[in-house]
DONUNU-569416 format. One line per field, with one value per residue (C-alpha): residue number from 0; x, y, z. Coordinates in pm, 1 decimal, decimal comma, padded with zeros to 6 digits, always signed. Layout:
i = [NUM | ...]
x = [X | ...]
y = [Y | ...]
z = [Z | ...]
END
This chain:
i = [0 | 1 | 2 | 3 | 4 | 5 | 6 | 7 | 8 | 9 | 10 | 11 | 12 | 13 | 14 | 15 | 16 | 17 | 18 | 19 | 20 | 21 | 22 | 23 | 24 | 25 | 26 | 27 | 28 | 29 | 30 | 31 | 32 | 33 | 34 | 35 | 36 | 37 | 38 | 39 | 40 | 41 | 42 | 43 | 44 | 45 | 46 | 47 | 48 | 49 | 50 | 51 | 52 | 53 | 54 | 55 | 56 | 57 | 58 | 59 | 60 | 61 | 62 | 63 | 64 | 65 | 66 | 67 | 68 | 69 | 70 | 71 | 72 | 73 | 74 | 75 | 76 | 77 | 78 | 79 | 80 | 81 | 82 | 83 | 84 | 85 | 86 | 87 | 88 | 89 | 90 | 91 | 92 | 93 | 94 | 95 | 96 | 97 | 98 | 99 | 100]
x = [-05018,4 | -04691,8 | -04524,9 | -04465,3 | -04401,0 | -04620,8 | -04381,8 | -04614,5 | -04945,5 | -05069,3 | -05321,3 | -05499,5 | -05766,7 | -05880,6 | -05956,9 | -06215,7 | -06531,0 | -06502,5 | -06173,5 | -06310,2 | -06300,9 | -06042,9 | -05721,6 | -05414,2 | -05085,6 | -04734,9 | -04587,3 | -04242,3 | -04252,7 | -04008,9 | -03868,4 | -03891,4 | -03598,7 | -03803,9 | -03556,9 | -03679,8 | -03754,8 | -03869,6 | -04017,2 | -04265,5 | -04634,7 | -04954,4 | -05229,0 | -05583,6 | -05597,1 | -05878,6 | -05766,4 | -05669,6 | -05291,7 | -05046,2 | -04693,0 | -04426,8 | -04659,8 | -04586,8 | -04881,6 | -04995,6 | -05098,2 | -05222,5 | -05223,7 | -05382,9 | -05740,9 | -05723,3 | -05699,2 | -06058,5 | -06197,2 | -06213,1 | -06541,1 | -06392,8 | -06243,6 | -06506,3 | -06578,5 | -06300,2 | -06027,1 | -05733,3 | -05434,6 | -05304,0 | -05481,5 | -05371,5 | -05582,0 | -05401,9 | -05182,7 | -04926,4 | -04898,8 | -04649,6 | -04469,3 | -04351,2 | -04116,9 | -03996,0 | -04104,7 | -03928,8 | -04093,2 | -03917,2 | -04148,4 | -04346,9 | -04529,3 | -04503,5 | -04121,9 | -04073,3 | -04030,5 | -04086,1 | -03850,5]
y = [-02068,5 | -01937,9 | -01900,7 | -01565,0 | -01423,8 | -01144,6 | -00856,1 | -00563,6 | -00383,0 | -00136,8 | +00132,4 | +00329,1 | +00570,1 | +00655,9 | +00357,3 | +00204,5 | +00123,1 | -00245,1 | -00262,2 | -00073,0 | -00279,4 | -00521,6 | -00583,2 | -00516,0 | -00686,4 | -00648,9 | -00986,8 | -01102,0 | -01391,1 | -01671,3 | -01976,6 | -02338,0 | -02272,0 | -01984,1 | -01719,0 | -01388,7 | -01415,9 | -01105,7 | -00777,7 | -00736,8 | -00724,8 | -00590,0 | -00849,8 | -00861,6 | -01088,3 | -01341,4 | -01561,9 | -01342,4 | -01370,8 | -01177,6 | -01045,6 | -01317,9 | -01593,0 | -01810,1 | -01786,7 | -01903,7 | -01637,4 | -01623,8 | -01341,0 | -01239,4 | -01336,4 | -01620,0 | -01355,1 | -01256,9 | -01605,9 | -01613,1 | -01539,0 | -01217,0 | -01089,4 | -01186,6 | -00877,4 | -00682,4 | -00501,0 | -00696,2 | -00875,3 | -01056,9 | -01241,3 | -01445,9 | -01758,1 | -01985,8 | -01973,6 | -02252,7 | -02498,1 | -02746,9 | -02820,0 | -03171,9 | -03236,1 | -03584,4 | -03723,1 | -03454,5 | -03165,9 | -02851,9 | -02611,3 | -02648,2 | -02341,9 | -02461,6 | -02463,6 | -02137,2 | -01790,7 | -01604,7 | -01550,2]
z = [-04293,6 | -04160,0 | -03819,7 | -03648,9 | -03304,1 | -03171,2 | -03102,1 | -03034,1 | -03071,1 | -03330,2 | -03237,1 | -03509,1 | -03390,9 | -03743,5 | -03962,3 | -04191,3 | -03993,7 | -04093,0 | -03900,2 | -03600,4 | -03282,3 | -03421,2 | -03226,2 | -03440,7 | -03353,7 | -03492,2 | -03582,0 | -03688,5 | -03936,0 | -03852,5 | -04029,1 | -03910,2 | -03672,3 | -03526,7 | -03643,7 | -03791,5 | -04161,8 | -04346,8 | -04233,9 | -03945,8 | -04039,2 | -03886,5 | -03850,1 | -03720,1 | -03415,0 | -03445,2 | -03154,3 | -02858,1 | -02894,1 | -02682,4 | -02706,0 | -02717,7 | -02838,7 | -03140,4 | -03377,9 | -03718,7 | -03965,6 | -04318,8 | -04567,8 | -04893,4 | -04970,6 | -04714,1 | -04441,2 | -04509,9 | -04451,6 | -04071,2 | -03897,2 | -03756,4 | -04083,6 | -04339,6 | -04549,3 | -04375,5 | -04568,1 | -04428,8 | -04573,2 | -04263,5 | -03980,2 | -03680,3 | -03667,8 | -03420,9 | -03111,4 | -03132,0 | -02840,8 | -02985,3 | -03310,4 | -03387,2 | -03678,8 | -03775,1 | -03439,3 | -03234,0 | -03056,3 | -03176,4 | -02994,8 | -02673,9 | -02543,4 | -02184,8 | -02209,7 | -02398,7 | -02253,4 | -02582,0 | -02871,5]
END
């Protein structure tokens, strides 16, 4: 699992029927300091995330192991919306105190 911020939406009117009805979001992977790390990705949203939220995502074959994505041709899925992150006894992220990126 890796951290990312949701930075946008992706709409595709023509797609494989197994992806039909799935919400696609554009995410920006981030490092442990919550700074951009790597290129943006498109992920299937399995948790109802929204723009600006810190999320956990997985990719590769693990992306097809959620209830929503089982048997779906996907390589990236959001499977958690982050509330807090604690590192070495210190909270480094708290959703209630953040206003986005």
